[in-house]
C-alpha positions in Angstrom: 0.4 31.6 -13.0 2.9 28.9 -13.7 2.2 25.5 -12.1 5.1 24.2 -10.1 6.5 20.7 -10.6 8.7 18.6 -8.4 11.2 18.9 -11.3 11.7 22.5 -10.2 13.5 21.4 -7.1 17.0 19.9 -6.6 15.6 16.4 -6.4 17.3 13.2 -7.6 15.8 11.1 -10.4 15.1 8.3 -7.8 12.9 10.6 -5.7 11.2 12.0 -8.8 10.5 8.5 -10.0 8.9 7.6 -6.6 6.8 10.7 -6.5 5.5 10.0 -10.1 4.7 6.4 -9.0 2.8 7.7 -5.9 0.7 10.0 -8.2 2.2 13.3 -6.8 1.8 15.4 -9.9 2.6 18.8 -8.4 3.5 20.2 -5.0 0.8 21.4 -2.5 1.2 24.9 -1.0 3.0 23.6 2.1 5.3 21.5 -0.1 6.1 24.5 -2.3 7.1 26.6 0.7 8.9 24.0 2.7 10.9 22.2 0.1 13.4 25.0 -0.9 14.0 26.0 2.8 14.3 22.3 4.0 16.7 21.5 1.1 18.8 24.5 2.2 18.8 23.0 5.8 16.9 25.9 7.3 15.1 25.4 10.7 11.4 25.7 10.1 8.2 26.3 12.2 5.3 25.3 9.9 1.6 25.9 10.7 -0.4 23.7 8.4 -3.6 21.6 8.6 -3.7 17.9 8.5 -4.3 16.8 4.9 -2.2 19.6 3.4 0.6 17.3 2.4 3.0 18.1 5.2 4.4 14.6 5.6 5.8 14.7 2.1 6.9 18.3 2.7 9.5 17.0 5.2 9.7 13.5 3.9 10.9 14.5 0.4 13.9 16.6 1.6 14.9 14.1 4.2 14.9 11.2 1.7 16.9 13.5 -0.7 19.5 14.6 1.8 20.3 11.4 3.7 23.5 9.7 2.8 22.7 6.1 1.8 26.3 4.9 2.6 25.9 6.0 6.3 24.6 3.0 8.4 23.6 5.1 11.5 20.3 7.1 11.7 20.5 10.6 10.2 16.9 11.7 10.7 14.6 11.5 13.7 10.9 12.1 13.4 8.8 12.4 16.5 5.0 11.8 16.4 2.3 11.8 19.1 0.8 8.4 18.3 1.8 4.9 17.2 -0.5 5.0 14.2 1.0 8.3 12.9 4.5 6.9 13.4 3.7 3.9 11.3 2.0 6.1 8.7 5.0 8.4 8.4 7.4 5.4 8.2 5.4 4.0 5.4 5.4 7.4 3.6 9.2 7.8 4.0 9.7 4.3 2.7 7.6 5.0 -0.4 9.2 8.3 -1.2 12.7 6.9 -0.7 12.0 3.5 -2.3 14.3 3.9 -5.3 17.0 5.5 -3.3 16.8 2.5 -0.9 16.1 4.7 2.1 15.6 2.5 5.2 13.1 3.8 7.8 12.2 2.2 11.2 9.3 2.9 13.4 9.6 2.6 17.2 6.7 3.0 19.6 5.2 1.4 22.8 3.3 -1.8 23.0 5.5 -3.3 20.3 8.3 -5.7 21.2 11.4 -3.6 22.1 13.7 -6.6 21.2 12.5 -6.5 17.6 13.0 -2.7 17.4 16.5 -3.1 18.9 17.4 -5.6 16.1 16.0 -3.2 13.4 18.0 -0.3 14.8 21.2 -2.4 14.7 20.9 -2.7 10.9 21.5 0.1 8.4 18.8 2.6 9.2 18.6 6.1 7.7 15.4 7.5 9.3 13.8 6.7 12.7 10.2 7.6 13.3 8.7 7.2 16.8 6.7 8.3 19.8 8.6 10.3 22.4 8.4 7.7 25.2 9.8 4.8 23.2 12.4 6.9 21.4 13.7 8.1 24.8 13.7 4.5 26.1 15.9 3.5 23.2 18.2 6.5 23.8 18.6 5.6 27.5 19.3 1.9 26.6 21.9 3.0 24.0 20.0 1.2 21.2 19.3 4.4 19.3 22.6 6.0 18.2 22.3 9.7 17.8 25.8 10.9 16.8 24.9 11.1 13.1 21.4 12.7 13.4 21.3 15.8 11.2 17.6 16.3 10.9 14.9 16.4 13.6 11.2 16.7 12.8 8.4 17.3 15.4 5.3 16.2 13.6 1.8 17.2 15.0 3.8 19.2 17.7 0.7 20.7 19.3 -0.8 17.3 19.9 2.4 16.0 21.2 2.5 18.8 23.8 -1.3 18.4 24.6 -0.7 14.8 25.4 2.0 15.7 28.0 5.1 14.7 26.1 6.9 18.0 26.6 9.4 16.7 29.1 10.3 13.7 27.0 10.5 15.8 23.9 12.9 18.2 25.6 15.0 15.3 27.0 15.3 13.9 23.4 16.3 17.2 21.9 19.0 17.8 24.6 20.5 14.4 23.7 20.8 15.2 20.0 23.8 16.8 18.2 23.6 20.6 18.4 24.5 20.9 14.7 21.3 19.8 13.1 18.3 21.0 11.1 15.1 21.1 13.1 11.6 21.2 11.5 8.4 21.6 13.6 5.0 21.0 12.0 1.7 21.8 13.8 -1.9 22.5 12.9 -2.0 25.1 15.7 0.7 27.2 17.3 0.0 27.5 21.0 2.4 29.4 23.3 4.3 26.3 24.3 5.4 25.7 20.8 6.8 29.3 20.5 8.7 28.6 23.7 10.0 25.3 22.3 11.1 26.8 19.0 12.9 29.8 20.6 14.8 27.5 23.0 15.9 24.8 20.6 15.9 26.2 17.0 18.3 28.5 15.2 16.5 31.5 13.8 13.7 29.4 12.3 11.8 30.5 9.3 8.0 30.6 10.0 5.7 29.2 7.3 1.9 29.5 7.7 -0.6 27.9 5.4 -3.9 29.7 6.0 -6.1 27.4 8.0 -9.2 29.0 6.6 -8.5 27.5 3.2 -8.6 24.0 4.6 -11.4 24.6 7.2 -13.9 26.5 5.1 -13.2 26.2 1.4 -13.2 22.4 1.4 -15.4 21.5 4.4 -19.0 22.3 5.1 -19.5 22.7 8.9 -22.8 22.3 10.6 -24.1 21.4 14.1 -27.3 19.9 15.4 -28.5 20.5 19.0 -29.6 17.2 20.6 -30.2 15.7 24.0 -27.6 13.1 25.0 -30.1 10.2 25.1 -31.3 11.0 21.6 -27.9 11.1 19.9 -27.9 7.6 18.5 -31.3 8.0 16.9 -30.0 11.2 15.4 -26.8 9.5 14.2 -29.0 6.9 12.3 -31.1 9.6 10.7 -28.1 11.7 9.7 -26.3 8.8 8.1 -29.4 7.8 6.2 -29.9 11.3 4.8 -26.2 12.0 4.2 -25.4 8.4 3.0 -21.6 8.9 3.2 -19.2 6.9 1.2 -16.7 6.9 4.1 -17.3 8.4 7.5 -15.4 8.8 10.9 -17.6 9.1 14.0 -15.7 10.7 16.8 -16.5 10.0 20.5 -14.8 11.2 23.6 -14.2 7.9 25.4 -13.4 4.3 24.5 -16.6 3.2 26.3 -18.6 5.5 24.1 -16.8 4.1 21.0 -17.6 0.5 22.1 -21.3 1.4 22.7 -21.9 3.3 19.5 -20.1 0.5 17.4 -22.2 -2.2 19.1 -25.4 -0.3 18.3 -24.5 0.4 14.7 -23.7 -3.3 14.2 -27.2 -4.2 15.3 -28.5 -2.2 12.4 -26.0 -3.9 10.0 -23.8 -0.9 9.4 -20.4 -1.8 7.8 -18.3 -0.4 10.7 -15.4 -1.0 13.0 -13.8 0.9 16.0 -10.5 2.4 17.0 -9.4 3.4 20.5 -6.5 3.2 22.9 -7.8 0.3 24.8 -7.3 -2.1 21.8 -4.2 -4.2 21.1 -1.8 -2.5 18.8 -2.0 -5.2 16.1 -5.8 -4.9 16.1 -5.6 -1.1 15.8 -3.3 -1.4 12.7 -5.6 -4.1 11.2 -8.6 -1.8 11.6 -6.7 1.2 10.2 -5.5 -0.8 7.1 -9.0 -2.2 6.4 -10.6 1.3 6.6 -7.9 2.7 4.3 -8.7 0.0 1.8 -12.4 0.8 2.0 -13.5 -2.5 3.5 -16.1 -0.7 5.7 -17.7 2.7 5.5 -18.0 3.8 9.2 -15.1 4.1 11.7 -16.0 5.0 15.3 -13.0 6.4 17.0 -11.5 8.4 19.9 -9.2 11.4 19.1 -5.9 9.7 20.1 -6.5 6.5 18.1 -7.4 8.3 14.9 -4.3 10.5 14.5 -2.6 8.3 12.0 -5.4 8.2 9.4 -4.2 9.5 6.1 -7.0 8.9 3.6 -8.0 11.2 0.7 -11.6 10.1 0.4 -13.3 10.4 3.8 -16.5 12.3 2.9 -17.9 12.9 6.4 -16.7 13.5 9.9 -19.4 13.3 12.6 -18.6 14.6 16.1 -20.9 12.4 18.1 -19.4 14.2 21.1 -17.9 17.6 20.5 -14.3 17.8 21.7 -13.5 19.6 24.9 -10.5 21.4 23.5 -10.4 23.6 20.5 -7.4 22.1 18.7 -9.1 18.7 18.6 -11.9 20.1 16.5 -9.4 21.3 13.9 -7.7 17.9 13.9 -10.9 15.9 13.7 -12.5 17.9 10.8 -9.2 17.9 9.0 -9.8 14.2 8.3 -12.2 15.2 5.5 -12.0 17.7 2.7 -8.5 16.4 1.7 -6.7 16.3 -1.6 -8.9 18.9 -3.1 -12.2 17.1 -2.4 -15.1 18.6 -0.5 -16.1 17.1 2.9 -18.7 17.6 5.6 -18.2 18.0 9.3 -21.4 17.5 11.4 -21.3 18.1 15.2 -23.8 16.9 17.8 -24.1 19.5 20.6 -26.1 19.0 23.8 -27.9 22.0 25.3 -25.3 22.1 28.1 -22.3 22.3 25.8 -22.8 25.9 24.6 -19.6 27.1 26.4 -17.4 24.5 24.6 -19.1 25.4 21.3 -18.5 29.1 21.8 -14.8 28.4 22.6 -14.4 26.3 19.4 -16.1 29.0 17.3 -13.9 31.7 18.7 -10.8 29.6 18.1 -11.6 28.7 14.4 -12.8 32.3 13.7 -16.3 31.6 12.3 -19.7 30.5 13.6 -20.7 26.9 12.8 -24.1 26.8 11.0 -26.8 25.3 13.1 -29.2 23.0 11.3 -32.3 21.1 12.2 -32.3 17.3 12.6 -33.4 15.5 9.5 -37.2 15.3 9.1 -39.0 12.0 9.1 -39.9 12.7 5.4 -36.2 13.2 4.5 -35.2 10.0 6.3 -37.9 8.0 4.6 -36.9 9.5 1.2 -33.3 8.5 1.7 -33.8 5.0 3.0 -33.7 3.1 -0.4 -30.5 4.8 -1.5 -28.9 4.2 1.9 -29.8 0.5 2.0 -28.6 0.1 -1.6 -25.2 1.5 -0.8 -25.0 -0.6 2.4 -25.6 -3.7 0.4 -23.1 -2.9 -2.2 -19.7 -4.6 -2.0 -17.2 -1.7 -1.5 -14.7 -0.9 -4.2 -11.4 -1.5 -2.5 -8.8 1.3 -2.8 -5.2 0.6 -3.7 -2.6 1.4 -1.1 -0.1 4.1 -2.0 2.8 1.6 -1.5 1.2 -0.6 -4.2 1.3 2.2 -6.7 5.0 2.8 -6.2 5.8 -0.9 -5.8 4.1 -2.2 -8.9 7.5 -3.1 -10.5 9.1 -4.4 -7.2 9.3 -7.9 -6.0 10.4 -8.6 -2.4 12.4 -11.8 -2.2 12.9 -14.0 0.9 16.2 -15.8 1.6 16.6 -18.3 4.5 19.9 -16.9 5.6 21.1 -13.9 7.5 23.5 -12.7 10.2 23.9 -16.1 11.8 25.3 -17.4 8.5 27.7 -14.3 8.4 25.9 -12.9 5.4 26.1 -9.1 4.7 24.3 -6.8 2.3 27.5 -6.7 0.3 27.4 -10.4 -0.3 23.9 -10.4 -1.7 24.6 -7.3 -3.9 27.7 -8.8 -5.4 26.0 -12.1 -6.1 22.8 -10.6 -7.6 24.6 -8.1 -9.8 26.5 -11.0 -11.4 23.2 -12.2 -12.9 23.2 -11.2 -16.6 20.9 -8.2 -17.0 21.0 -7.1 -13.4 22.8 -4.0 -12.1 23.0 -2.3 -8.7 20.1 0.0 -9.7 17.8 -3.1 -9.8 18.4 -3.8 -6.1 16.3 -1.9 -3.5 16.1 -2.1 0.3 17.9 -5.1 1.9 16.8 -6.2 5.3 19.1 -8.7 7.0 17.8 -10.5 10.1 19.3 -13.3 12.2 18.1 -16.2 10.1 16.5 -14.6 7.0 17.0 -11.8 4.5 14.5 -9.7 2.5 15.5 -7.9 -0.7 13.5 -5.6 -2.9 14.2 -6.2 -6.6 13.2 -3.2 -8.7 12.3 -2.5 -12.3 10.2 -5.6 -12.9 13.3 -7.9 -12.7 12.1 -9.9 -9.7 11.3 -13.1 -11.5 14.7 -13.0 -13.3 16.5 -12.8 -10.0 14.2 -15.3 -8.3 14.9 -17.9 -11.0 18.6 -17.3 -11.1 19.1 -17.4 -7.3 17.5 -20.8 -7.0 20.7 -22.3 -8.3 23.2 -19.6 -7.3 25.2 -19.6 -4.0 25.7 -16.6 -1.8 29.1 -16.7 -0.1 29.3 -20.4 -1.0 25.9 -21.1 0.5 22.8 -22.2 -1.5 19.9 -20.5 0.1 16.2 -21.2 -0.2 14.6 -18.3 -2.0 11.0 -17.4 -2.8 8.7 -14.4 -3.2 8.1 -12.9 0.2 4.7 -12.9 1.8 5.3 -9.6 3.6 
């Protein structure tokens, strides 16, 4: 069977270059099926597990199809959580890097004034949570007249979290002539109703969940009394000795308690839940992605934006009370072709919830015994050795695609009447620099940030120290952000 390549699709050289830089060698199954239909602007309902490559499945065609010259947003992507919105924005930025696609993320608990300023600038793609997106629409700060593409990402979770009314209000405010794509790990009745109401004869694409759930993930459960869970957690982690592990709890109080206890035993761990400040949540997420610690203790809602290829274990310290959450949780491991383990702790009184989950996923989860004292003792040395090792930090995807890019800071912006055109004209007059060497330009009130591509950052930096922009000599240096 012939292996597909991204070269087989109608993609520009800029998009192909970014995909190569990101290490996307060949399309995943969901990408193979979605790309041709999305590029033909067909409405889609896609059932696909987390970790199957669905963000790129809609991100690639959106980056390909948006018109760079249009300043107003052309694509709107709705996500259930702030973390996922930020992740999707980052992925869109990376895929569209060399086409200079500008993406903005809007979500609650982040200053709305900053978001308003960002939306005033050239912006091709807006990613956001339903509440904040609707807020911007009602304020008139998110212009919808040029929106041609709508994506509902993690649609089942969005509806589970009670966003249905906001989602419908947003859809009703959008231009009728648009392409709508809906992505979901599960397809409950509410989604069928939503698609029939707001989509034009959508094409249904289903990536068999059993491939993700059973071929790449080993599922097991251990029956344990509530008061013995933490001791079991310690034993399981010693025997399994994971490289990277998410421990799911039902409540933020439980997350706080488990994290505190793990720290007493010197685990390299941190926590993630909805009661934390947004900047703290992002900082924890970024540190976990880089591999700075091995154990993340989290609630369902806070862990939705995690996109990491190398999580070896998921431990359900508390089993979820709804079936879809089990699918979403275990989907954090067994990604990118690697095997993973999902271990669930089940109390004797939770047999009904377990039965519901098993009926939903279509197979019985293997029950295993708690690790024996001998197994724990035998595993201690290797566990302690790994705990004491400094972790090997992972490179961020954006670093891979940005290795030949330098971001420059200029101390002038809108208040000095400077426009993107002024910077482009000045920089392209530097010998050896063309328009293809200039990436995303972000002009704020008093400062401007410009990506210089193709390894030519130092050349531009040196030249601009003595070159004026619109008659003004600006301070310029390599940006810190």
